C-alpha positions as CSV (number, residue, x, y, z in Angstrom):
1,M,0.0,0.0,0.0
2,A,1.3,3.5,-0.8
3,A,2.3,5.8,2.0
4,P,-0.5,7.9,3.5
5,V,-1.8,10.3,0.8
6,L,-1.8,14.1,1.2
7,R,-4.4,15.3,3.7
8,R,-4.8,18.6,1.8
9,V,-4.4,18.9,-1.9
10,L,-4.3,22.4,-3.5
11,G,-6.0,23.8,-0.4
12,R,-8.9,21.4,-0.4
13,R,-9.4,18.8,2.4
14,W,-10.2,15.2,1.4
15,T,-10.1,11.7,2.9
16,P,-7.4,9.3,1.6
17,A,-8.4,7.0,-1.2
18,R,-9.5,3.5,-0.2
19,P,-9.1,0.4,-2.3
20,W,-11.9,0.2,-4.8
21,R,-14.6,-2.4,-4.4
22,P,-17.3,-3.2,-7.0
23,A,-20.9,-2.6,-6.1
24,A,-22.5,-5.6,-4.3
25,A,-25.7,-5.4,-6.4
26,P,-25.4,-6.5,-10.1
27,G,-25.7,-3.8,-12.7
28,R,-23.8,-1.4,-14.8
29,R,-21.3,-0.4,-12.0
30,A,-20.4,-4.0,-11.2
31,A,-20.1,-5.0,-14.8
32,C,-17.6,-2.3,-15.8
33,I,-13.9,-2.9,-16.5
34,L,-13.0,-1.8,-13.0
35,A,-14.4,-5.0,-11.6
36,A,-12.3,-7.0,-14.1
37,L,-9.2,-5.1,-13.1
38,Q,-10.0,-5.7,-9.5
39,A,-10.4,-9.4,-10.0
40,R,-7.0,-9.6,-11.6
41,G,-5.3,-7.6,-8.8
42,L,-4.5,-4.8,-11.1
43,L,-6.5,-2.1,-9.2
44,Q,-5.3,-0.8,-5.9
45,T,-7.1,2.5,-5.6
46,V,-9.5,4.8,-7.5
47,F,-9.3,8.5,-6.9
48,P,-11.6,10.2,-6.4
49,E,-14.2,7.6,-5.3
50,H,-17.0,9.8,-6.5
51,G,-17.0,12.6,-9.1
52,S,-19.2,15.7,-8.9
53,R,-21.2,14.6,-12.0
54,A,-20.4,10.9,-12.6
55,D,-18.4,8.1,-11.1
56,L,-15.6,6.4,-13.0
57,A,-17.4,3.1,-12.9
58,E,-20.3,4.7,-14.7
59,L,-18.0,6.2,-17.3
60,L,-16.4,2.9,-18.0
61,A,-19.6,0.8,-18.0
62,P,-20.5,-1.3,-21.1
63,G,-22.3,0.9,-23.6
64,A,-20.8,4.2,-22.3
65,P,-18.8,6.3,-24.8
66,P,-15.1,5.4,-25.0
67,L,-12.9,7.0,-22.3
68,T,-9.3,8.1,-22.9
69,A,-6.7,7.0,-20.3
70,Y,-2.9,7.6,-20.0
71,C,0.1,6.4,-18.2
72,G,3.5,8.2,-18.2
73,F,7.1,6.9,-18.0
74,D,10.1,9.1,-17.5
75,P,13.1,8.1,-19.6
76,T,15.5,7.7,-16.7
77,A,16.8,4.7,-18.6
78,D,16.5,3.6,-22.3
79,S,14.1,0.7,-21.5
80,L,11.1,-0.1,-19.4
81,H,11.3,-3.0,-16.9
82,V,9.0,-5.6,-15.4
83,G,7.9,-3.2,-12.7
84,H,6.2,-1.0,-15.4
85,L,4.1,-3.9,-16.7
86,P,1.1,-3.7,-14.3
87,A,0.3,-0.1,-15.3
88,L,0.8,-1.1,-19.0
89,L,-1.4,-4.2,-18.6
90,G,-4.1,-2.1,-16.9
91,L,-4.0,0.3,-19.9
92,F,-4.2,-2.5,-22.4
93,H,-7.2,-4.0,-20.6
94,L,-8.9,-0.7,-20.9
95,Q,-8.0,-0.6,-24.6
96,R,-9.4,-4.1,-25.1
97,A,-12.7,-2.9,-23.5
98,G,-12.9,-0.2,-26.3
99,H,-11.3,2.7,-24.5
100,H,-8.5,4.8,-25.9
101,A,-4.9,4.7,-24.5
102,I,-2.0,7.2,-24.4
103,L,1.5,6.1,-23.5
104,L,3.4,9.2,-22.5
105,V,7.2,9.5,-22.5
106,G,8.2,12.2,-19.9
107,S,11.3,13.7,-21.6
108,S,10.6,17.1,-19.9
109,T,9.6,15.8,-16.4
110,A,12.7,13.5,-16.4
111,R,14.8,16.7,-16.4
112,L,13.4,17.5,-12.9
113,G,13.3,14.0,-11.4
114,D,10.4,12.4,-9.6
115,P,11.1,12.5,-5.8
116,S,8.3,10.0,-5.1
117,G,9.5,7.1,-2.9
118,R,13.1,8.4,-3.0
119,R,15.4,9.4,-0.2
120,E,17.9,11.2,-2.4
121,K,18.0,13.1,-5.6
122,R,18.2,11.2,-8.9
123,A,21.5,11.5,-10.8
124,A,21.2,14.2,-13.5
125,L,21.2,13.1,-17.1
126,D,22.8,15.2,-19.8
127,A,20.7,16.2,-22.8
128,G,22.2,13.6,-25.1
129,Q,21.6,10.7,-22.8
130,L,18.1,11.9,-22.1
131,E,17.3,12.0,-25.8
132,R,18.8,8.5,-26.3
133,N,16.7,7.2,-23.4
134,A,13.5,8.8,-24.7
135,R,14.2,7.3,-28.1
136,G,14.6,3.9,-26.6
137,L,11.5,4.3,-24.5
138,R,9.4,5.3,-27.4
139,A,10.7,2.3,-29.4
140,G,10.0,0.0,-26.5
141,L,6.4,1.3,-26.1
142,E,5.7,0.9,-29.8
143,A,7.1,-2.6,-29.7
144,L,4.8,-3.5,-26.7
145,D,1.8,-2.1,-28.6
146,A,2.7,-4.3,-31.6
147,G,3.2,-7.3,-29.3
148,H,-0.1,-6.7,-27.6
149,R,-2.0,-6.4,-30.9
150,A,-0.4,-9.6,-32.1
151,L,-2.0,-11.4,-29.1
152,G,-5.5,-10.3,-30.0
153,P,-7.9,-11.7,-32.6
154,P,-7.6,-10.0,-36.0
155,G,-10.0,-7.1,-36.4
156,A,-10.7,-6.8,-32.6
157,A,-12.8,-3.7,-31.8
158,W,-10.2,-2.2,-29.5
159,G,-9.6,1.4,-28.7
160,S,-6.8,3.4,-30.2
161,L,-3.3,3.8,-28.7
162,R,-0.8,6.6,-29.3
163,V,2.7,7.3,-28.0
164,L,3.4,10.9,-27.0
165,D,6.2,12.9,-25.4
166,N,5.6,15.7,-23.0
167,A,8.5,17.7,-24.5
168,A,6.1,18.6,-27.3
169,W,4.2,20.9,-24.9
170,L,6.3,21.4,-21.8
171,G,9.4,22.1,-23.8
172,E,7.6,25.1,-25.4
173,Q,6.6,26.7,-22.1
174,R,8.1,30.1,-21.1
175,L,8.9,30.2,-17.4
176,L,7.1,33.4,-16.4
177,D,4.0,32.6,-18.5
178,F,3.8,29.1,-17.0
179,A,4.4,30.3,-13.4
180,A,1.7,33.0,-13.8
181,A,-0.9,30.7,-15.5
182,A,-0.4,27.3,-13.8
183,G,1.4,28.4,-10.6
184,A,-1.6,30.4,-9.4
185,H,-3.6,27.2,-9.0
186,F,-1.2,25.4,-6.6
187,R,-0.8,26.0,-2.9
188,M,2.5,25.7,-1.1
189,G,0.9,24.0,1.9
190,A,-0.3,21.2,-0.3
191,L,3.1,20.8,-2.0
192,L,4.9,20.9,1.3
193,G,2.5,18.4,2.7
194,R,3.4,15.6,0.3
195,P,5.0,12.6,2.1
196,S,8.0,12.6,-0.3
197,A,8.6,16.4,0.3
198,R,8.2,16.1,4.1
199,E,10.7,13.2,4.3
200,R,13.3,14.8,2.1
201,L,13.1,18.2,3.7
202,R,13.8,16.5,7.1
203,G,16.8,14.8,5.7
204,P,20.4,16.2,5.5
205,A,20.4,16.4,1.7
206,G,17.1,18.4,1.6
207,M,15.2,18.7,-1.7
208,S,15.9,20.7,-4.8
209,L,13.4,23.2,-6.3
210,A,13.4,21.1,-9.5
211,E,12.1,18.0,-7.6
212,F,9.7,20.1,-5.6
213,L,8.1,21.3,-8.8
214,Y,7.8,17.8,-10.4
215,P,4.2,17.2,-9.5
216,V,3.3,20.6,-11.0
217,L,4.6,19.6,-14.4
218,Q,3.0,16.2,-14.2
219,A,-0.3,17.8,-13.3
220,Y,0.1,20.0,-16.3
221,D,0.5,16.9,-18.5
222,F,-2.9,15.6,-17.3
223,Y,-4.4,19.0,-18.0
224,H,-2.9,19.2,-21.5
225,L,-4.0,15.6,-22.3
226,F,-7.5,16.4,-21.1
227,R,-7.8,19.6,-23.1
228,T,-6.2,18.1,-26.3
229,Y,-7.4,14.4,-26.3
230,G,-10.3,14.4,-23.8
231,C,-8.2,12.2,-21.4
232,R,-10.0,11.7,-18.1
233,L,-8.0,8.9,-16.5
234,Q,-4.4,8.5,-15.3
235,L,-2.8,5.2,-14.3
236,G,0.3,4.8,-12.3
237,G,2.0,2.7,-9.6
238,A,0.9,3.0,-6.0
239,D,3.8,5.4,-5.3
240,Q,2.3,7.8,-7.9
241,L,-0.9,8.5,-6.0
242,G,0.3,11.9,-4.7
243,N,1.2,13.0,-8.3
244,I,-2.0,11.7,-9.7
245,T,-4.0,13.6,-7.0
246,C,-2.2,16.9,-7.8
247,G,-3.1,16.4,-11.5
248,H,-6.7,15.6,-10.7
249,D,-7.1,18.8,-8.6
250,F,-5.4,21.0,-11.2
251,V,-7.6,19.8,-14.0
252,R,-10.7,20.3,-11.8
253,R,-9.6,23.8,-10.9
254,M,-8.9,24.7,-14.5
255,T,-11.9,23.1,-16.2
256,G,-14.5,22.1,-13.6
257,E,-14.6,18.7,-15.1
258,D,-14.3,15.3,-13.4
259,V,-11.1,13.4,-14.0
260,F,-9.8,10.3,-12.2
261,G,-6.8,8.3,-11.2
262,I,-6.1,4.6,-10.8
263,T,-3.1,3.1,-9.0
264,V,-1.8,-0.4,-9.6
265,P,0.2,-2.5,-7.1
266,L,4.0,-2.2,-7.1
267,I,5.9,-5.4,-8.0
268,T,8.5,-6.5,-5.5
269,S,11.2,-9.1,-5.3
270,T,11.1,-12.1,-3.0
271,T,12.8,-10.0,-0.4
272,G,10.0,-7.3,-0.6
273,A,12.2,-4.7,-2.5
274,K,10.5,-2.8,-5.3
275,L,11.7,-4.0,-8.7
276,G,13.3,-1.3,-10.6
277,K,16.4,0.5,-11.8
278,S,17.0,2.4,-8.6
279,A,17.0,-0.8,-6.5
280,G,19.4,-2.5,-9.0
281,N,17.2,-5.5,-9.6
282,A,15.4,-4.5,-12.8
283,V,14.4,-7.1,-15.3
284,W,14.4,-5.0,-18.5
285,L,12.0,-5.2,-21.4
286,S,14.5,-4.3,-24.1
287,R,16.4,-7.2,-25.7
288,E,19.7,-5.3,-25.4
289,R,19.5,-5.3,-21.6
290,T,17.6,-8.5,-20.8
291,S,17.4,-11.2,-23.4
292,P,14.1,-13.1,-24.2
293,F,15.7,-16.1,-22.5
294,E,16.5,-14.2,-19.3
295,L,13.0,-12.7,-19.2
296,Y,11.5,-16.2,-19.8
297,Q,13.6,-17.6,-17.0
298,F,12.6,-14.8,-14.6
299,F,9.0,-15.8,-14.8
300,L,9.7,-19.5,-15.1
301,R,11.4,-19.4,-11.7
302,Q,8.5,-17.8,-9.8
303,P,7.5,-19.7,-6.7
304,D,4.2,-21.5,-6.4
305,N,2.8,-19.0,-4.0
306,M,3.2,-16.1,-6.6
307,V,2.4,-17.7,-9.9
308,E,-1.4,-17.5,-9.8
309,R,-1.2,-13.8,-8.9
310,Y,1.3,-13.2,-11.7
311,L,-0.9,-15.1,-14.2
312,K,-3.7,-12.6,-13.4
313,L,-1.4,-9.5,-13.4
314,F,0.8,-10.2,-16.4
315,T,-1.3,-12.1,-18.9
316,F,-4.6,-11.7,-20.7
317,L,-5.6,-15.3,-20.0
318,P,-9.3,-15.5,-19.0
319,L,-9.7,-16.0,-15.2
320,P,-11.5,-19.4,-15.6
321,E,-8.6,-20.6,-17.7
322,I,-6.1,-19.5,-15.0
323,E,-8.2,-21.4,-12.4
324,H,-8.1,-24.5,-14.5
325,I,-4.3,-24.2,-14.9
326,M,-3.9,-24.0,-11.1
327,Q,-6.2,-27.0,-10.6
328,L,-4.0,-29.1,-12.9
329,H,-0.9,-27.7,-11.1
330,A,-2.3,-29.0,-7.8
331,Q,-2.4,-32.5,-9.3
332,E,1.0,-32.4,-10.9
333,P,3.1,-29.6,-9.3
334,E,6.4,-31.1,-10.5
335,K,5.5,-30.1,-14.1
336,R,5.4,-26.4,-13.2
337,G,2.7,-25.8,-15.8
338,P,1.6,-22.4,-14.5
339,Q,5.2,-21.1,-14.5
340,K,5.7,-22.3,-18.0
341,R,2.5,-20.7,-19.2
342,L,3.3,-17.4,-17.4
343,A,6.8,-17.3,-18.9
344,A,5.5,-18.0,-22.4
345,E,2.7,-15.4,-22.3
346,V,4.9,-12.6,-21.0
347,T,7.8,-13.3,-23.3
348,K,5.4,-13.4,-26.3
349,L,3.9,-10.0,-25.2
350,V,7.3,-8.3,-24.8
351,H,9.3,-10.0,-27.6
352,G,6.7,-11.6,-29.9
353,Q,6.6,-15.2,-31.0
354,E,10.1,-15.1,-32.4
355,G,11.4,-14.0,-28.9
356,L,9.5,-16.8,-27.3
357,D,10.9,-19.3,-29.7
358,S,14.4,-17.9,-29.0
359,A,13.9,-18.3,-25.3
360,K,12.9,-21.9,-25.7
361,R,15.8,-22.7,-27.9
362,C,18.2,-21.2,-25.4
363,T,16.5,-23.1,-22.6
364,Q,17.0,-26.4,-24.4
365,A,20.6,-25.6,-25.3
366,L,21.6,-24.6,-21.8
367,Y,19.6,-26.7,-19.5
368,H,18.9,-29.8,-21.6
369,S,22.2,-30.0,-23.5
370,S,20.3,-30.0,-26.8
371,V,22.7,-30.1,-29.8
372,D,19.7,-29.6,-32.1
373,A,18.9,-26.4,-30.4
374,L,22.5,-25.2,-30.6
375,E,22.6,-25.9,-34.4
376,V,19.7,-23.5,-35.1
377,M,20.8,-20.7,-32.8
378,S,21.9,-17.4,-34.2
379,D,25.0,-15.6,-33.2
380,Q,22.9,-13.1,-31.3
381,E,21.2,-15.8,-29.3
382,L,24.5,-17.4,-28.4
383,K,25.8,-14.1,-27.2
384,E,22.6,-13.5,-25.2
385,L,22.7,-17.0,-23.7
386,F,26.4,-16.9,-22.8
387,R,26.9,-13.2,-22.0
388,E,30.1,-13.9,-20.1
389,A,31.5,-16.2,-22.8
390,A,34.5,-15.3,-24.9
391,F,33.8,-15.2,-28.6
392,A,36.4,-16.1,-31.2
393,E,36.5,-16.3,-35.0
394,L,38.9,-19.0,-36.2
395,V,39.9,-20.3,-39.6
396,L,39.4,-24.1,-39.9
397,D,42.7,-25.4,-41.3
398,P,42.9,-29.1,-42.5
399,G,43.6,-31.4,-39.6
400,T,42.6,-28.9,-36.9
401,S,42.6,-30.8,-33.6
402,V,40.8,-30.4,-30.2
403,L,44.1,-29.2,-28.7
404,D,44.7,-26.6,-31.6
405,T,41.1,-25.3,-31.0
406,C,41.5,-24.9,-27.3
407,R,44.9,-23.1,-27.6
408,K,43.7,-20.8,-30.4
409,A,40.7,-19.8,-28.3
410,N,43.0,-19.2,-25.3
411,A,40.8,-21.6,-23.4
412,I,43.7,-23.7,-21.8
413,P,47.2,-22.9,-20.7
414,D,50.2,-23.8,-22.9
415,G,52.2,-26.9,-22.1
416,P,51.4,-30.2,-20.3
417,R,48.8,-28.7,-17.9
418,G,46.5,-27.7,-20.8
419,Y,47.0,-31.1,-22.4
420,R,46.0,-32.8,-19.2
421,M,42.9,-30.7,-18.8
422,I,41.6,-32.3,-22.0
423,T,42.7,-35.9,-21.2
424,E,41.2,-35.7,-17.7
425,G,37.7,-34.8,-19.1
426,G,37.7,-31.1,-18.3
427,V,36.8,-30.0,-21.8
428,S,33.6,-30.5,-23.9
429,I,32.5,-29.4,-27.3
430,N,28.8,-29.0,-28.0
431,H,28.0,-30.6,-24.7
432,V,30.0,-33.7,-25.5
433,P,33.2,-34.4,-23.5
434,V,36.4,-34.6,-25.6
435,T,39.4,-36.5,-24.1
436,N,41.7,-36.9,-27.1
437,P,43.7,-33.8,-27.6
438,E,44.9,-35.0,-31.0
439,G,41.4,-35.8,-32.3
440,V,40.6,-33.9,-35.5
441,L,37.4,-31.7,-35.5
442,V,34.5,-33.3,-37.4
443,L,31.9,-31.3,-39.2
444,G,28.5,-32.0,-37.9
445,Q,29.9,-33.2,-34.6
446,H,32.4,-30.6,-33.3
447,I,31.3,-28.0,-35.8
448,L,27.6,-27.5,-36.1
449,R,25.7,-26.8,-39.3
450,N,25.6,-23.0,-38.4
451,G,29.4,-23.0,-38.3
452,L,29.6,-22.7,-34.5
453,S,31.2,-24.6,-31.7
454,L,30.4,-24.3,-28.1
455,L,33.6,-25.0,-26.1
456,R,33.3,-25.5,-22.4
457,V,36.4,-25.7,-20.1
458,G,35.6,-26.7,-16.5
459,K,32.1,-25.8,-15.2
460,K,32.0,-22.1,-15.8
461,N,34.3,-21.1,-18.7
462,V,32.5,-21.0,-22.0
463,Y,33.9,-20.1,-25.4
464,V,31.8,-19.6,-28.5
465,I,33.8,-20.2,-31.7
466,K,32.6,-19.1,-35.2
467,W,34.5,-21.0,-37.9
468,L,35.5,-19.2,-41.0
469,Q,36.1,-20.5,-44.5
470,L,34.2,-23.7,-44.1
471,G,33.7,-23.9,-47.8
């Protein structure tokens, strides 16, 4: 649960948001997408619980006009991570229900740094790095949109989705004009009362003016999206409730219209730490940072007490199907069926069917010593699978032996010691032990059809050899 929310926002008293619960009686309220999000564990709080003219449940009820919702991501890195997925999945569920979605890259807000949940200031990013990060984030969001659409039936009547960057409007603001127009609608008491501000101001490092103004700029994002796209709903992690609240009140003051916020649960590690870049335990969504194999393995290794929750949070599987999967798991837990399905569904969403196929090939090659899997793996997959491995390109001369290969790859020491490492069974090629140092390499056995050899010396030292001039 998020820290206690502000008792006063923009000068108006209110009671903290409580977890949303669907109406007990059947009807339009209970049938809305909020109930589905709640059933999946994707909905922590709705703010405000009641609008002045309509409740969010009524606006999202079946048959109501499509709503527009957004979720923002600051480019503090060039990739999203698993901790961002609940908010994204919440937005995708809304899109599947026919509502419109906006994915917002916060290039401008990232320059200030969000102080929410932090005890010290974020490290500043130079303009070049910020632009590279924003470019990577936009590409990642567009890839997730494509992956999500590939999971749905052709021609599904989903809402639209667009990727925007707040530099398009915040970057054009002039300081005095912005301060006079927007600043008049914020109260210092409210900004000082935020939990993140109170904690930082008490600490020895204090809080910079840039961080202090962060919720003002995020609130302006909500106002701009409402005015330009009719956006009436913001999604964010539980630690974003204070920022969402500021945005809600700013839009209400400027327009008199009802807007709303939804928070989703934070994803934590087995030790209870929040998953993310700052905590140093991020599982990234870009292939360059975390391969499809590593993402697949992260979800495959989830314990039994987490897997049902994660199937609801991270997949689009119908709830009755998830219940059936868990019933089968109770009968044959050793098969780890829920974990395999979870890993497959998430990997397919993030990296597509090709990424899932790659993850399975790597799993077979590494954990099941499958030569067939090795033979069809690309250079990229081998480098992803064996990130710590040494890569070498060698020319295959006639009569090249096991000993020649090991020495050219600098895998064994010169002299008798290296020779003994082979004869004593410490070396394998393509998962098969080789004990004859003078044995000549054989195509199809030591050298695979893709021109590669996987040389392993001892338990941990791996060398990937690409043979040249095979003819």
